[in-house]
N, C-alpha and C positions, 0 to 999 in steps of 0.2 A: 849122544847120538841125534843126530838134526831129522827131522822128516819131512818133505817136500813133495807137492804136487801140480802140475800144473795140466793144462789141455789146450794142446795146437790142433787148430780148427786149420787143414788144408783142403783147397779149391782144385781141385782137376779139369781138364777138361777132356774127359777121354783115358782110353789107353796109353801108357807108358810110367813110366818114370819120372816121381818128382822133388828133389832133393830140396831136404828139409835141415841140412844139419848145421846152418847158419844160425837160425832160430834157438835150434837145441842149445848149442852152445851158447848163445848170450845168454838164456834163461840159464842156463847149468850154471853159469860163472857168476850169476847174480848173488848166486843160494851162499855164496862164502862157505863151501864145502871143499875140500882140499884133498880128503883120499873117500872115497866112498864109491857106490855101485848104482847110476840109472838103469832103470825098467823104464820100455815103451812099451804100449800095448794097445794094435788099432782096434777099437771098439766097430768093427763089421766084416761079414764074411766074404766080400768079392770084391776084396783087394788085403794086403799085403804090406810087413816090412821085410826092408833090404839090405844091408851094409854093401857096398860096389862100389866100384871103381868111380873119381866122380873130373878126374883128368881126361879121357876120352869120350865124346858124348857116344861115339860108336860102341860102346859096351853097353850103354841103355839100348840104344836101338836093335844092335842086334839080341841082346835078350828083350827084348817086349819081343822082335820074330818068331824068337826059337819058341814063346808061348803061344802066340799064335800059331803056329806049325804043329807046335806037341799038344794042343788041346782045341781041337776043331770045333769051330761055332756051327757044327751044324744041330738043325733042331731033330734032324731025324736020329742021333745018336742018344738023348736024352727024354726021359719019362715031365723033367721037370725046367717045362717053355713057358711059364703064363704072363712069367717076365722078362720077355724077350730071347731071341735066340743065346745073347751073350754072358745071360745070367749063368745058367750052369756050369758053363765054360767058365766064369770067373769063379765061384764055388772049388772049382777044381782045380784050377789056377793059385787061390788064396791055399786050399790045404798043405799043396806041395811047396809053397814059399812059409816063412814064419808073419806071425800072428804079434810076437814077442820078441824084443829085442833087449840084452845086455851090455850094458856098454861100464867098464871100468871108470873111474872119475880119480886122477892122479895129477898129483900137486895143482889140483884146482883147474884142470881142465881134461875135457871128453879123451881117454886114451886111443883114440884112430889111429890107423897110420896115416902115411903121406898121401896117396891116394884113395882114402876111404872117404866116405860118405855115405850119410842119413837119407834112405831112401822108402817116400809111398810108393808101393807098386800099385797101380789104380789097374783093375781087369775088366774094368765095365768098360764099353765106347760113351759114353754119352757121359759129361759133366757130372762130377757130384762135389758134396761138401764131406769129406771125412774127419773123425776126431782123433787123432790119438792120445793115450795117456801117457802124463810121464810123472813117472815115481821116482825121487830119488833119495839115498838115504845114505849118512856119512857125517863124518866130523870135521 
């Protein structure tokens, strides 16, 4: 059994979905694991991870707009406002989504579907540098 880890640094420009499937796939392919499991974990409480359609950018646009409407950025609604009006809504959005993903490795490749991509979902309005830890195990 082989175990390897990596940290992906993803720079965001504010709220939105940032695909990093290629980086993960390229790294995983270099590990010579034909059958295994990849775990991705984001080290932040105001951003999250998701697997979503990567063919039509309207999907990312609609998801981002839905979460903006669903969790308002209104400081009158929250006690935790010391980091700005977008911070507590970002924490709520992160709690409603995933901070960890598991992706099987089949025949040496990520077992993603044809239209699936791996995304960091940035919930803050300002640019950030985010870290995603990858842990890959298999044979």
